[in-house]
C-alpha positions in Angstrom: 106.0 101.5 127.7 104.7 98.6 125.7 106.8 95.8 123.7 104.5 94.6 120.5 105.9 90.9 119.0 105.2 91.3 115.4 105.9 87.6 113.6 104.1 88.6 110.7 103.9 87.1 107.3 104.3 88.9 104.0 101.8 91.7 102.5 100.4 92.9 105.3 101.0 94.1 109.0 100.4 93.1 112.3 99.6 94.8 115.5 99.4 93.1 118.7 96.3 94.0 120.6 96.3 97.4 122.1 94.5 97.1 124.9 91.2 96.3 125.8 88.0 98.2 124.6 87.3 101.4 125.8 83.8 102.3 124.3 81.2 103.2 126.8 78.9 100.2 125.4 79.4 97.0 127.5 81.6 94.0 125.3 79.1 91.6 126.8 76.5 92.4 124.7 77.3 95.0 122.2 75.0 96.6 119.3 75.4 94.9 116.5 75.9 96.5 113.3 73.8 95.9 109.8 75.7 93.9 107.5 78.3 95.9 105.4 79.4 95.1 102.1 82.7 94.0 101.2 84.6 94.5 98.1 83.7 92.4 95.0 86.7 90.7 94.4 87.7 89.9 98.2 89.5 86.4 98.4 89.5 86.5 94.4 93.2 87.9 94.2 91.8 90.9 96.3 92.2 92.0 100.0 88.8 91.8 102.0 88.3 95.7 102.2 85.0 97.3 103.8 84.0 100.7 104.5 83.8 102.0 107.7 83.0 105.7 108.9 84.5 108.3 111.3 82.5 110.6 113.7 82.5 113.4 110.6 80.6 111.0 108.7 83.7 110.7 106.5 83.9 106.9 105.0 87.6 105.2 104.5 88.3 101.6 103.5 89.7 99.4 106.0 91.2 96.0 105.6 89.8 93.4 107.3 92.5 91.5 109.2 92.5 88.7 111.8 96.1 88.5 111.9 96.4 92.0 113.0 96.0 92.2 117.3 95.0 95.8 116.9 93.5 98.4 114.4 95.7 101.0 112.9 95.4 104.1 110.2 97.5 104.9 107.5 100.2 107.2 108.1 98.5 109.7 105.9 96.2 109.9 108.6 99.0 111.8 111.1 97.9 114.8 111.0 94.1 114.0 111.8 94.9 112.1 114.8 96.3 114.8 117.3 98.7 114.5 119.7 100.8 110.9 120.4 99.4 109.5 123.8 102.2 107.6 124.3 105.0 105.5 123.1 105.4 101.6 122.2 108.4 99.1 120.9 107.4 97.3 117.8 109.2 94.4 116.8 109.2 93.1 113.3 111.3 90.5 111.8 113.7 90.8 114.6 113.8 94.7 114.4 112.7 96.7 117.2 111.2 100.2 116.4 109.7 102.7 118.6 106.4 104.2 117.4 104.0 107.0 119.1 100.5 106.1 119.8 97.5 108.0 119.4 94.0 107.8 120.8 92.0 105.8 118.4 89.1 107.6 116.7 85.7 106.5 116.8 84.7 103.9 113.9 81.0 103.2 112.9 79.7 100.2 110.5 76.9 102.0 109.2 75.3 104.1 112.1 76.7 101.9 115.0 79.5 102.7 116.5 82.2 99.5 117.1 83.6 98.8 120.4 87.7 99.1 119.9 90.5 99.7 121.7 91.8 102.8 123.1 95.1 103.3 120.9 96.4 103.0 117.4 99.4 103.5 115.9 100.2 104.6 112.3 101.3 102.3 109.4 102.5 102.5 105.7 100.2 101.0 104.1 100.7 101.5 100.6 101.7 97.3 99.9 98.2 96.2 101.4 96.9 99.2 99.3 98.6 98.0 96.4 97.8 94.2 96.8 93.8 96.0 97.0 94.4 97.9 94.2 92.7 100.6 95.8 93.5 102.8 98.6 93.6 101.2 102.7 93.6 104.2 105.1 93.1 101.5 108.2 93.4 97.8 109.0 90.8 96.6 111.4 92.2 94.2 114.0 90.8 91.8 116.3 90.8 94.8 119.2 87.6 95.2 117.3 86.7 92.0 115.9 86.9 90.0 119.0 83.6 91.4 120.4 82.1 90.3 117.8 80.6 87.0 115.8 81.2 88.1 112.4 80.2 86.3 109.0 82.4 86.7 105.9 80.0 85.7 102.9 82.1 85.9 100.1 79.2 84.6 97.8 76.9 87.5 98.5 80.0 90.2 99.2 78.7 90.8 102.9 80.4 91.1 106.4 77.5 90.5 109.0 77.7 90.7 112.3 75.5 87.9 114.3 73.8 87.0 117.7 75.6 84.5 118.7 73.4 83.4 121.2 69.9 83.4 119.0 71.1 82.3 116.2 70.8 78.8 114.2 74.4 77.9 114.2 73.7 74.2 112.3 73.5 76.5 109.2 77.4 78.1 109.9 78.9 74.3 108.7 81.5 73.0 110.6 83.1 74.1 113.8 86.8 74.4 114.9 87.5 75.4 118.4 89.7 78.3 118.4 92.5 78.7 120.7 94.6 81.7 122.3 97.6 82.3 119.9 99.0 83.8 123.2 98.5 87.6 121.9 94.9 88.2 121.6 94.8 86.1 118.2 93.5 82.8 117.6 94.9 80.0 116.2 93.0 76.4 115.0 94.8 73.2 116.1 95.4 72.0 112.5 97.3 72.9 109.2 96.3 72.6 105.6 99.1 70.0 105.0 97.3 67.5 107.5 100.5 67.2 109.8 99.0 65.9 113.5 99.4 68.7 116.3 100.1 71.7 114.4 98.5 74.9 114.8 97.6 77.6 112.1 97.0 81.4 113.1 93.4 82.4 111.3 95.0 85.1 109.1 92.0 87.2 106.9 94.7 89.7 106.1 97.4 87.6 104.2 96.6 87.0 100.5 96.6 83.5 99.6 95.7 80.7 101.6 98.6 80.1 104.5 102.0 79.1 105.2 103.8 76.3 106.5 106.7 76.9 108.7 110.0 75.5 106.8 110.2 71.4 108.4 107.1 71.3 107.6 107.1 72.7 104.0 109.7 71.0 103.2 107.4 67.7 103.7 104.7 69.0 101.9 106.6 69.9 98.1 108.8 66.8 98.6 106.8 64.5 96.5 108.8 61.4 96.9 108.5 61.9 100.6 105.9 59.5 102.2 102.9 61.3 104.2 101.5 60.0 107.6 97.7 59.3 107.6 95.8 62.3 106.8 98.9 64.2 105.4 98.9 65.6 101.7 101.5 66.9 99.5 101.3 70.0 97.1 99.2 71.2 95.6 96.5 69.4 97.9 95.6 70.6 101.4 93.4 69.1 103.8 91.3 70.5 106.9 88.6 69.0 109.2 89.5 65.8 107.4 88.4 67.9 104.1 90.6 67.7 101.1 91.0 70.7 99.0 92.8 70.8 95.6 94.8 73.9 94.1 96.4 75.4 97.5 98.9 77.8 97.6 101.2 78.0 100.8 104.6 79.6 101.3 107.2 78.5 103.1 107.7 81.4 106.4 110.1 81.1 109.2 107.8 82.0 112.2 106.8 80.5 114.8 103.4 78.7 113.7 101.5 78.0 110.3 98.6 80.1 109.3 95.4 80.2 106.8 94.6 83.1 104.8 92.0 84.7 102.8 91.9 82.7 99.5 91.4 79.1 101.6 88.5 81.2 103.8 86.9 82.2 100.9 86.3 79.0 99.6 83.6 79.1 102.4 80.9 80.9 104.4 83.3 81.8 107.4 81.5 82.4 111.1 83.8 83.9 113.2 82.3 83.7 117.3 85.2 85.0 118.6 83.1 85.3 121.9 82.5 81.7 122.0 85.9 81.2 120.5 84.9 79.0 117.3 85.2 79.1 113.9 82.8 78.0 111.4 83.2 76.8 107.9 80.7 76.2 105.3 81.9 75.0 102.1 81.1 76.6 98.8 83.5 76.2 96.4 85.5 73.2 95.4 88.9 75.2 94.5 89.9 78.8 94.6 87.3 81.8 93.5 88.4 83.3 90.1 87.7 86.8 89.5 84.7 86.0 87.2 83.0 84.4 90.3 
């Protein structure tokens, strides 16, 4: 039995990376899917959702979540998944719950099969469905995304799978090295308050700009406290030495800080997971509005 820690923030769900890819294609050079459309208001108050296809041809809306180590399906799909193939223990907010695992269905972006893990669990996705104002049937996590160089173009409403060996990376913006969070997810060695020595989880499944651990959040919101060089106070943020206005952060008592979708959507975001680098090309001074 595997144990999956779930130090997850509000609003969405985390599954740790379940198992390495079981797809027949080589994970070193997977065939690249064509671009897929994201929902119009992704990063503008809505979560980031794309349509993926099952082997049967049926299309389902999936939330794209870099804060989730694995892919999951909504509990309404249990009857479609066959018999459980095992169990694992899931820990969320200190509560341990044993859950069944199922063989992961084949998922396609357009006509191309995606590399994924071998097992999934089911979760109640009522909350992200409510946040997205549409039914969410699954979460696409890093058991799939880690095989690809994924570009999120919020201005064009497209998610692209890029060839990171032959692309012009100078057009992708400023690079940020990604470091292993320790469970298959990825951090950057910065936080949106500018504090030195901090790390932040890259979490496209978190609906606002991000979160800070309690001590840093207290410093960020205390307007009377002096700031060290490079640090800022609420409502401002900073990343890579660049200032950002109108930042919304939450105080969450977890093991590190996080950067969420509202912040990411101010940029053309390229997540080169095989090369463990994130590129940000700023496209907006402030957060995107629903009418942008």
